[in-house]
N, C-alpha and C positions, 0 to 999 in steps of 0.2 A: 585794684578792685573798682571798676567803673560803677558809679551809682547815679541813678536818676529817679524821676517820679514815674515814668512810663517807658516801657520797652515796646517797640513796634516790630513785629516779625513780618518782613516783606516790604520790598521797595518798589512795588508797582505804583500806579497812579493812586490807588486807594490808600496804600501805606504812606505815600508821600503827602497826600491830602490830610491824613490823620496826624502826621507829624506837624504840619503847619497849624492845624486848628488846635491841637493839644498845646503847642507852644503859645498860641494866641491866648489860650485859657490860663496861661501862667505855669504850665507844667514843664519840668525839665525832661527833655525827650532824648531817647536813644533809639535810632532806627537801625535794624540789622538786616542786611541784604546779602544773600549768598553769592550773587554774581558780581562782576567787576563794575557794574554800573546800574543805575535805576531803570526801571521800565523795560526790561529786555524780554519779558515773557508775554503775557496776554496784552499788556499795554501797547507794545510795538506792533501787535497783530490786529489792533482794533480798527474798525471802520471810522472811528473818531467823530461820530456824529452826535448831535444832541437835539432833543425835542421836548416840548412841554405838552404835546398832544397825547395825553393818556386818558384812560377811562376811570381812574380811581383818584379820589381827592388827595390822598397822601402822595401819590406819584406826581400829580400836577404840582402840588406845593413843593415837593423836593426839587423837581426839575426847574421850576420858575426861580427858586432860590439859587440853584447852581448856575443857571444861565445869567442871572443878574451878576453873579460873581465873575463869570467869564467876561461879560461886557465891561466890567469895571475892575479888571484884574490889577491894573497898576495902582489904583487907589486902594483896593482891598489888601494888596500885599505890600504896599509902599515900596515897590520896586519900579523905579521910573523907566527902566528899560525892559520891563516884562512884555514879551511878545509871544502870544500863544497861537498865532495864525488863524484867528477867528474869522469865519466866513458865514454870514447870515443871508442865505439865499432861499431859505424856507424849506419846509417839508410839505410835499404834496402826496396825499393818499388818493388813489384813483380806483374806481370800480367799473366793471362792465355788467355787473349783475343788477337788474332792475329792482330787486328787493333790498339792496344794500343802502341806497340813498336815504330811506326812511330811518335806518339804524344810524347812519351818519348824522342825520338831523338831530336825533335824540342825544347822540354823544356830544355834538356841538352845543346843544342847549345845556347839557350837564357841565361842559367845560366853561361856558359863559357864566353859569351860576356859581362856579368856583373860582371866579376871578380871571379866567383865561378868555377875555372878551375879544381878543384879536384873531381868533380862529374863524375862517370864512368857509361857508358852505356854497359850493357851485354845482350847477348842472353841467352836462357835457359840453354844451356850447360855450358857457362861461369859462370852463376849464381850457378849451382850445383857444379862446380869445386871449387868455393870458399866456398860454404855452402852446403854440401852434403845432408842436411836434407830437402832441398827444393823439392817440388813435381815435378815429370816428366811433369806435365801439364803446368808448368810455361814456358813461351816463351820469356820473356824479363824482365829486371830489371834495376833500377838505384841504385847507391850506393855512399855514401860519408863517408869516414872513420872518419872524425873529428866530425860528429854528434854523439849524445849520450844522457846521462842523468846525473842527479846529485841529491843531497839532497836539496829539496826546503826549508825545515825548517832551515837547516844549512846556506844556502845562505841568507835567510831572517835575521837570527841573525847576520851574518857577515855584511850585509848592516847596520843593526841597531847599532852594536858595533862601527863600523867606524864612523857613523854619530854622535853618542854620544861623542866619542873621540873628534870630531870636533865641539862640542858645542851644538848638538841637545838635546832637552829634550823629553822624552817619558812619557806620562801619561796613565796608564792602568785603566780599569774600568771607563772610561770617555766617556760618550755618548753625542754626539752633538745633542742638541734639536733644535737649530736654528742658522742661521747666523745673525750677527749684521751688519746692512747696514746704509749708510748715503750718500745721494746725488748721488745714482747710483754707489757707491763704497762699497766694502767689508771692514769692520772694525774689524771683528773678529768672534768668535763663542761662543754661549751660550751653556753650558753643564750642566749635572746633578751635577757637582761639583762647578764650578765657571765660570767666563767669561775669555776668552783668546782673546787677542788683536793682530791683525796683518793685514796689508794691502793686503795680499795675502792668498788665501785659495786654497788648492788642494783637490778635492773630489776623493779619491781613495778607495771607499767603495765597490768595486766589485759588487755583485748582488744587493746591496742596493743603488747604485749610481743613477739609473734611477728614483726611487721614490723620492729620496732626491732632485735631480735636478728639478723635475717637480714642486716642491713647489715654485720654483723661475722662473717659466715659461720657463724652458729649457727642450725641448723635445728631449731626447737622443734616437736614433733609436736602442734600445737594446731589445733583446728577451732573456729571461732566459730559458735554457734547462738543465734538469738533465742529467748528464753523470756519468757512473759507470765504475769501473774496478774491476777485480777479481784478487786475489793474491793466488798463489800456493806456499806453504811454502818450499817444497823441493821435488825433484824427480830426480833419477839418469839418466833418459832419456833426461832431459832438458839440452841442450848444453850451458854451462856457458859463453862461449865466443861469442855467437851469437850477431848479431846486433838487433836493433829495427827492427822488420820484419813486413811489412805492406802489406796486400792484397790490391793492388791499385784498384781492381775492386769492392771491397765491403767496404773497410775501416777498416776491422778487423785487429788487430795488437797485437803484444806481444813483450816482451823483457825479458832478464834474470834479476833476482833480487836475489843476493846472490846465493844460490843453488836451488832457485825456479824461479818463473817468475811472471810477471804481464800481464794480458790479458785484452783486451777491444774490444768492437764493439758498434757502435752507434745504438741505438734502436729508434723507433719512439716515440717521447715524446710530450706532450702538452706544451704550454707555461706555465711557472711556475711563482710563486710569490717568492720574496726573503725570505729565511728561514735560520735559524741557525742550523736546524736539518733536513737535506735531507736524507730520508730513502732509502736504496737500496732494490732491489728485490733479494730475496735469490735464485731464479732460474737463476739469471743472469750468474753465472759461467758456467752453462751448455750451455747457449746461446753463451757465448764467446768461450768456448772450441769447440763447433760445428762450429763456424765461422772460427777459425784459422786452423782447420784441412784441409781446402781446399787447401792451398798452403804449409802447413807444416804437412804432414800426421802423423808424429810421435806422435802428440798430441792425436791421437785416442788410442794409447797404453797407454799413460799417463792417459787418462780419465778412462780407464778400471780399474785402480788400485787406484784411488783416494777415500779417505774417507772424510766425512764431516769435520773432524777436520783438514784436509789438506788445506782447502779453507777459504778465507775471501773475503768479498766484501765491497767496499766503494763507496760513492756517493757524488757528489758535483754539482755545477751549473756553466755552461758556460754563460758568458754575451756576447751573439752573436750580432754582427753588420751585416748589409746587405752584406758587402764585407769581413767579417771575419778579419778585421783589427782594431786596437785599435783607440780610440778617445783621442787625446791630443789637448786641445783647451781651449780658454777663453770664458766665457759667452758673448753673443752678446751685452748685455746691462749692466750687472753688472761688472764693472771693478775690476779686481783682483780675480775673481772667476774662477778657472781652474778645468778641469776634466781630470782624468787619469784612463781610464777604457776601457771596450769593447774589451778585448784581444781575445775573442772567443776561449779560450782554450790555448792560446799561451803566457799567462802572465809570466810564469817562464822564458821561453826562450827570451822573448822580454823585460824583466824588466830593464836590464841595459841600453840598447840603448834608450828605451822609456823614462826612467827617465832622462837620460842625455839630450835628445831633449827637454823635457818639461822644465827642468831648463834653457836651452838656450833660449827657447821661453819666459819664464817669465822674464829673465834678459835682453832681447833684443838682445842677441847674435844671435838668429835665427829670421828671419823675418817671418811674418805670411804666406806670399806667398811661403815660402820655406818649409812649414810644410805639408808633404804628408798625415798626419793623422788628419787633421782638419775637422770640420763639413762641410766646404764648399763643400767637395767632394760629399756629399749626395745630394746636390741641383742639381748636374749635372748627377746624376746616375739614370738610368732606372733600378730600382731594379728587376723588373720582367724579364728583359733581362739578368741578371747576369748568367753566366755559372757556375754551381756548379761542381767543379772538386774535386775528391778525393785526387789526388796527391798533 
């Protein structure tokens, strides 16, 4: 009869981060993963980038905290050999729309006012001075050098190794079939293997979280959308020291990866159902290449010489919330049942700070009214009036 203080359902990067920070908080942790290894679903399909350039104070604070963790991962985890493949070559948002630089200026001023003082605002000429491959049509950009990318699988395993060292147990090929409840409280989880007992449960099941929560009359405002990215293995024209480069007008983006690159653009997608096997479209690389040419025209020359064997495409699911922010909260009626999901594509970059906040919420270190990522925000939100911004 395995017994612990907290059971975590799901072994992606968010579940692994939750295990680490709960163990750091002194809780006895059991993590249950239905697959043979950690991070095999959305984590492995991630673009793996991180940035602090957000327009909301709570997102800026979350990502700054997470990035600090990534930068100091060996010290924070006390694993001397921790290597998460961190690359900090920056995030560059570019626009060709003459009306956008004024909005960029206002956003940078907001970011500076909230402690993110290293974001730079450039005109088109300044942008091309730093990165000559940028199109002559670009009229403005913002840049932050400390943004970048990392290896999500390595980070997931670092979280897990440090958690296990601190006493956490991880069970693989263990599928949760039901929660065990008593008197409005969580008592544990029934699985395909055996029963696990704990007074706290964290649902960190990514795309599967909404359906699981609905069984306990918890309606999470999550929409699942397929997202894809194309990988180009190697090409001499791809600048290896480029930043993550984003077309702020369309959302198309790319970044170097070894001697190649990863490219992505959001396509119109219907709401999906959770799946272990999200299939990509093999024509997607052509769509992504066509989209990134607009602000970085060298891609046209790259595209002319690509062969099918030079390309790969992967797909996963975003668990989107109405405001594209995660949900960290406790069930309104079942005490001890917490959710940690809804990152809307930002799970890698938000994993450290989000897991720390959830651990604080569970242990009482954080009060519920101090939680900017709770469900209460949706009660006040006019979802139809939300302004959708690419930046």
